[in-house]
C-alpha positions as CSV (number, residue, x, y, z in Angstrom):
1,X,122.7,118.8,53.0
2,X,123.4,122.6,53.3
3,X,120.0,124.5,52.8
4,X,120.1,128.1,51.5
5,X,117.0,130.2,51.1
6,X,117.5,132.9,48.5
7,X,115.7,136.1,47.3
8,X,115.0,136.0,43.7
9,X,114.7,138.9,41.2
10,X,111.0,139.4,42.1
11,X,112.1,140.9,45.5
12,X,111.6,144.5,44.4
13,X,107.8,143.8,44.0
14,X,107.7,142.9,47.7
15,X,109.0,146.2,49.0
16,X,108.6,147.9,51.5
17,X,108.4,144.8,53.5
18,X,111.6,143.4,51.9
19,X,113.5,146.5,52.7
20,X,114.2,145.1,56.2
21,X,114.2,141.3,55.9
22,X,114.8,138.4,53.3
23,X,111.5,137.3,51.8
24,X,111.9,134.0,53.6
25,X,111.2,135.9,56.8
26,X,107.7,137.1,55.7
27,X,105.1,135.6,57.9
28,X,102.1,134.0,56.2
29,X,99.8,131.5,57.9
30,X,101.1,130.8,61.3
31,X,105.0,130.6,60.6
32,X,107.4,132.6,58.6
33,X,108.4,131.0,55.3
34,X,111.9,130.1,56.8
35,X,110.3,128.5,59.9
36,X,108.1,126.3,57.6
37,X,111.2,125.1,55.6
38,X,113.2,124.5,58.7
39,X,110.5,122.2,60.0
40,X,110.1,120.3,56.7
41,X,113.9,119.7,56.2
42,X,114.6,119.4,60.0
43,X,117.6,121.7,59.6
44,X,118.7,125.3,60.0
45,X,119.0,127.3,56.9
46,X,121.1,130.2,55.8
47,X,120.3,133.1,53.5
48,X,121.3,134.5,50.1
49,X,120.0,138.0,49.9
50,X,121.0,141.6,49.4
51,X,124.5,142.6,50.6
52,X,123.2,145.0,53.3
53,X,120.8,142.3,54.7
54,X,123.5,139.7,54.6
55,X,125.4,141.2,57.6
56,X,122.5,140.0,59.8
57,X,121.2,137.2,57.7
58,X,124.4,135.3,56.9
59,X,125.2,132.9,54.1
60,X,126.8,129.5,54.7
61,X,128.2,127.7,51.6
62,X,129.4,124.0,51.7
63,X,130.6,121.6,49.1
64,X,127.0,120.6,48.2
65,X,124.2,123.2,48.5
66,X,120.5,123.2,48.0
67,X,119.2,126.6,47.0
68,X,115.5,127.1,47.8
69,X,113.4,130.2,46.7
70,X,112.4,132.1,49.8
71,X,109.2,133.2,48.4
72,X,107.9,129.7,48.0
73,X,106.2,127.7,50.8
74,X,106.9,124.0,51.3
75,X,104.6,121.1,51.1
76,X,105.4,117.3,50.9
77,X,105.1,116.9,47.1
78,X,107.5,119.9,46.6
79,X,109.9,118.7,49.2
80,X,110.0,115.2,47.4
81,X,110.8,116.9,44.0
82,X,113.5,119.0,45.5
83,X,115.1,116.0,47.4
84,X,115.2,114.2,44.0
85,X,117.4,116.8,42.3
86,X,120.7,115.7,41.3
87,X,123.9,117.8,41.4
88,X,123.7,120.7,39.0
89,X,120.0,120.5,38.4
90,X,117.3,123.1,39.0
91,X,113.6,122.8,39.6
92,X,111.4,125.4,37.9
93,X,107.8,126.4,37.6
94,X,107.3,128.5,34.6
95,X,109.7,131.4,35.0
96,X,110.1,130.9,38.7
97,X,113.2,129.1,40.0
98,X,112.0,126.9,42.9
99,X,115.2,125.2,43.9
100,X,118.7,124.3,42.6
101,X,121.3,121.7,43.8
102,X,124.8,123.1,43.1
103,X,128.4,122.9,44.1
104,X,130.3,125.5,45.9
105,X,132.2,126.3,42.8
106,X,129.1,127.1,40.8
107,X,127.5,129.0,43.6
108,X,130.6,131.1,44.4
109,X,131.0,132.0,40.8
110,X,127.4,133.1,40.5
111,X,127.8,135.3,43.6
112,X,131.1,136.8,42.4
113,X,129.9,137.5,39.0
114,X,126.4,138.7,40.2
115,X,124.8,136.1,38.0
116,X,121.0,135.8,38.7
117,X,120.3,132.3,40.0
118,X,117.4,131.9,37.5
119,X,120.0,131.8,34.8
120,X,122.3,129.3,36.2
121,X,123.5,127.0,33.5
122,X,122.5,123.7,34.9
123,X,119.9,121.1,33.9
124,X,116.3,122.2,34.1
125,X,113.6,120.1,35.7
126,X,110.0,121.2,35.6
127,X,107.9,121.1,38.7
128,X,104.7,118.9,38.5
129,X,103.0,120.4,41.5
130,X,101.5,123.8,42.4
131,X,103.1,125.5,45.4
132,X,102.2,128.6,47.3
133,X,104.4,131.4,46.2
134,X,104.5,135.1,47.2
135,X,104.8,137.2,44.0
136,X,102.9,140.3,45.0
137,X,102.4,142.0,48.4
138,X,98.7,141.2,48.4
139,X,99.5,137.4,48.1
140,X,100.2,137.6,51.8
141,X,96.7,138.1,52.9
142,X,95.0,136.6,49.8
143,X,96.8,133.2,50.4
144,X,96.8,133.4,54.1
145,X,93.9,131.0,54.6
146,X,95.7,128.2,52.6
147,X,98.8,128.8,54.6
148,X,97.1,128.8,58.0
149,X,95.4,125.5,57.2
150,X,98.8,123.9,56.1
151,X,100.7,125.3,59.1
152,X,97.8,124.2,61.5
153,X,98.2,120.7,60.2
154,X,102.0,120.7,60.4
155,X,102.1,122.1,64.0
156,X,99.2,120.1,65.6
157,X,99.9,116.7,64.0
158,X,99.9,113.9,66.7
159,X,99.6,116.7,69.3
160,X,96.8,117.4,71.9
161,X,95.4,120.8,72.4
162,X,95.2,122.4,75.9
163,X,91.6,122.3,77.2
164,X,89.5,125.2,76.0
165,X,87.7,126.8,79.0
166,X,83.9,126.2,79.4
167,X,83.4,129.9,79.6
168,X,83.9,130.1,75.9
169,X,81.4,129.6,73.1
170,X,82.9,127.2,70.4
171,X,81.7,126.1,67.0
172,X,83.6,123.4,65.2
173,X,86.5,121.1,66.3
174,X,89.5,122.8,64.6
175,X,90.7,124.8,67.7
176,X,94.2,124.3,69.0
177,X,95.5,126.1,72.2
178,X,99.1,125.9,73.1
179,X,100.6,125.7,76.6
180,X,100.2,128.8,78.7
181,X,97.5,130.5,76.5
182,X,94.5,132.1,78.2
183,X,91.0,132.2,76.4
184,X,88.0,133.2,78.5
185,X,84.4,134.3,77.6
186,X,85.1,134.5,73.9
187,X,83.3,133.2,70.8
188,X,85.5,130.9,68.6
189,X,84.1,129.7,65.2
190,X,86.3,127.0,63.6
191,X,83.7,125.8,61.2
192,X,85.0,128.4,58.7
193,X,88.7,127.4,59.3
194,X,91.1,126.4,62.0
195,X,91.9,128.6,65.0
196,X,95.4,128.5,66.4
197,X,96.2,130.1,69.7
198,X,99.9,130.2,70.4
199,X,102.0,129.7,73.5
200,X,101.2,132.3,76.3
201,X,98.8,134.2,74.0
202,X,95.6,135.6,75.4
203,X,92.1,136.1,74.1
204,X,90.2,138.5,76.4
205,X,86.5,138.4,77.2
206,X,83.9,139.2,74.6
207,X,86.3,138.7,71.6
208,X,84.6,137.1,68.6
209,X,86.8,135.1,66.2
210,X,86.0,133.4,62.9
211,X,88.7,131.1,61.5
212,X,90.9,130.7,59.8
213,X,92.9,132.5,62.5
214,X,96.2,132.4,64.0
215,X,97.4,134.2,67.3
216,X,101.0,133.7,67.6
217,X,103.1,133.4,70.8
218,X,102.7,136.1,73.4
219,X,100.1,138.0,71.5
220,X,96.8,139.5,72.8
221,X,93.3,140.0,71.4
222,X,91.6,142.6,73.5
223,X,88.1,142.7,75.0
224,X,85.3,142.9,72.5
225,X,87.5,142.5,69.3
226,X,85.8,141.2,66.1
227,X,88.2,139.2,63.9
228,X,87.2,137.7,60.5
229,X,89.6,135.2,58.9
230,X,91.9,134.4,57.3
231,X,93.8,136.5,59.8
232,X,97.2,136.1,61.5
233,X,98.4,138.1,64.4
234,X,102.3,137.5,64.7
235,X,104.1,137.1,68.0
236,X,104.0,139.7,70.8
237,X,101.3,141.9,69.2
238,X,98.0,143.4,70.6
239,X,95.0,143.8,68.6
240,X,91.4,145.2,69.2
241,X,88.6,146.6,67.1
242,X,87.6,144.9,63.9
243,X,90.1,143.1,61.6
244,X,89.4,141.2,58.4
245,X,91.8,139.1,56.3
246,X,95.0,140.7,57.4
247,X,98.5,139.6,58.4
248,X,100.5,141.4,61.2
249,X,104.1,140.1,61.1
250,X,104.8,140.6,64.8
251,X,105.7,143.0,67.6
252,X,103.1,145.4,66.4
253,X,99.9,147.0,67.9
254,X,96.4,147.8,66.8
255,X,95.2,147.8,70.2
256,X,92.1,149.9,69.9
257,X,88.8,150.3,68.0
258,X,89.0,151.0,64.3
259,X,88.9,148.8,61.1
260,X,91.9,146.9,59.4
261,X,91.0,144.9,56.4
262,X,92.9,143.1,53.6
263,X,96.1,144.5,54.8
264,X,99.6,143.5,55.9
265,X,101.4,145.2,58.7
266,X,105.2,144.7,59.4
267,X,107.0,144.6,62.7
268,X,107.3,147.3,65.4
269,X,104.3,149.2,64.0
270,X,101.6,151.0,66.0
271,X,98.1,152.1,64.8
272,X,96.7,154.8,66.9
273,X,93.2,154.6,68.4
274,X,90.3,154.7,65.8
275,X,92.7,154.2,62.8
276,X,90.6,153.0,59.9
277,X,91.6,151.8,56.4
278,X,89.4,151.6,53.3
279,X,89.7,148.2,51.6
280,X,87.0,148.9,48.8
281,X,86.5,151.8,46.6
282,X,83.1,153.6,46.5
283,X,82.8,152.5,42.8
284,X,83.9,149.0,43.4
285,X,86.6,149.6,41.0
286,X,90.0,147.8,40.8
287,X,92.5,149.1,43.3
288,X,95.8,150.6,42.1
289,X,98.9,150.3,44.3
290,X,102.4,151.8,44.4
291,X,105.1,149.6,43.0
292,X,108.7,150.2,44.0
293,X,110.1,148.2,41.0
294,X,108.4,150.4,38.3
295,X,108.1,153.5,40.6
296,X,104.6,154.0,39.5
297,X,101.0,152.9,40.5
298,X,100.0,149.5,39.1
299,X,96.7,147.7,38.7
300,X,96.3,145.0,41.4
301,X,93.5,143.2,39.7
302,X,91.7,143.3,43.2
303,X,88.7,145.2,44.3
304,X,89.6,144.5,48.1
305,X,93.1,145.8,49.0
306,X,93.7,147.8,52.1
307,X,97.0,149.0,53.8
308,X,100.6,147.7,53.5
309,X,102.9,149.2,56.2
310,X,106.6,148.6,56.5
311,X,108.5,148.1,59.7
312,X,108.7,150.7,62.4
313,X,105.9,152.9,61.0
314,X,103.3,154.5,63.1
315,X,100.2,156.5,62.8
316,X,98.3,158.8,65.2
317,X,94.8,158.6,66.5
318,X,91.8,158.8,64.0
319,X,94.1,158.3,61.0
320,X,92.3,157.4,57.8
321,X,93.9,155.3,55.0
322,X,92.6,155.1,51.5
323,X,92.4,151.8,49.5
324,X,95.7,150.5,48.4
325,X,97.9,152.7,50.6
326,X,101.6,151.8,50.8
327,X,103.6,153.1,53.8
328,X,107.4,152.6,53.9
329,X,109.8,152.0,56.8
330,X,109.9,154.3,59.8
331,X,107.2,156.7,58.6
332,X,105.2,158.7,61.1
333,X,101.7,159.6,59.8
334,X,99.2,161.8,61.6
335,X,96.6,164.6,61.2
336,X,93.1,164.8,59.6
337,X,91.9,163.8,56.1
338,X,93.3,161.0,53.9
339,X,97.2,161.1,53.5
340,X,98.6,160.1,50.1
341,X,98.3,156.5,49.0
342,X,102.1,156.3,48.8
343,X,104.0,157.4,51.9
344,X,107.8,157.0,51.5
345,X,110.1,155.5,54.2
346,X,111.2,158.0,56.9
347,X,108.4,160.5,56.2
348,X,106.9,162.6,58.9
349,X,103.4,164.2,58.4
350,X,100.0,163.6,56.8
351,X,97.5,165.1,54.4
352,X,99.0,168.6,54.7
353,X,102.4,167.4,53.7
354,X,105.5,165.6,54.8
355,X,109.0,166.3,55.8
356,X,111.9,163.9,56.4
357,X,112.0,162.0,59.6
358,X,115.5,162.5,61.1
359,X,117.3,159.3,61.0
360,X,118.8,159.5,64.5
361,X,115.4,160.4,65.9
362,X,113.9,157.4,64.2
363,X,116.6,155.2,65.8
364,X,115.8,156.7,69.2
365,X,112.1,155.7,68.7
366,X,113.1,152.2,67.5
367,X,115.3,151.7,70.6
368,X,112.5,152.8,73.0
369,X,109.8,150.7,71.3
370,X,112.0,147.5,71.3
371,X,113.2,148.0,74.9
372,X,109.5,147.9,76.0
373,X,109.3,144.3,74.6
374,X,112.7,143.3,76.1
375,X,114.5,143.6,72.8
376,X,117.8,145.4,72.0
377,X,118.1,147.7,69.0
378,X,121.3,146.2,67.6
379,X,123.9,147.8,65.3
380,X,123.1,145.4,62.5
381,X,119.4,146.5,62.6
382,X,120.6,150.1,62.6
383,X,122.6,149.4,59.5
384,X,119.7,147.9,57.8
385,X,117.6,151.0,58.6
386,X,120.4,153.3,57.4
387,X,120.7,151.6,54.1
388,X,116.8,151.7,53.7
389,X,117.0,155.5,54.6
390,X,119.6,156.0,51.8
391,X,117.7,153.8,49.2
392,X,114.5,155.7,49.8
393,X,115.8,159.2,49.8
394,X,114.8,159.8,46.4
395,X,111.0,159.3,47.1
396,X,110.8,161.7,50.0
397,X,110.1,165.4,50.2
398,X,113.1,167.1,51.7
399,X,112.8,170.8,52.6
């Protein structure tokens, strides 16, 4: 079977994180959604997404195709329902298209005519099971505990953890340490949820961690850090200070003291020393947050909601972020006082005002940052950033 993960019409509600990746490449739990599906179906997937993302995330169409919504996480019951679909049937949960099994003719016609996949004229089958879906940005941290538990069970089934050093204080039995990881003189409490330490990751002395918690491959928790679950630190990241119920996609740093709570940080981001975000209003009121689809602030229904930061964005030391702050892609924020709650992509400045971050200079920064991690800033990545730069121009202040 040919498996294709697709972005549905809800993608616009998941910007700015979806500017630079298909939704299936969001990280929630330990793995990205794509990595979860590929483990469940034991096959590689391709992607049906925006045209400008398709150059990097290619689409493969065969005679028979199984389309799967990239914002939906797998489980055994859902996989069984999908496998039972016959040709020209689709699986739905309310107004959400979960999956569809279609021929190359139907799929090619839908793509050519730009027909939303949700409206495919095929037989509808209603799903009988709940599945974890990402509909809003805050779902990423709100549902992270459930996702960590599911991924922990998937990754550790019939496997044995590396020995946990006796220098650590541990509570509970739900701790799994991958090969090459180092954990010394830390406090690990898995009674509140599983703790997963990835390959070649490190937890330094004095760190205090309450599960559910995932530290992915090559990442570091620095000395004296305090981390409350459910929290995920994606691959090749460094974190310190205090973190509560947050997800860092990967290749990003919050290496110093300061608080990060109820937040999602993309890739190639850096939070300067003593950066703090508010995750609760003083009046305990509902947090409003910028929505790219409506181009206005919307009620989140939450009283705990911190910072959402797109890829390649940075902030200087002592930066303060208000509740429900959205930062786009390749923004550089610095200075005293609280900056606005919506900071457009490729913005440069802070509370006193912003100017446009020159695109070529932004690419120079991205090149330097990625080279430090042994990665090359490829032309395809440049094209994605350039398209994002053009898409978001209308939001920026341009002198």
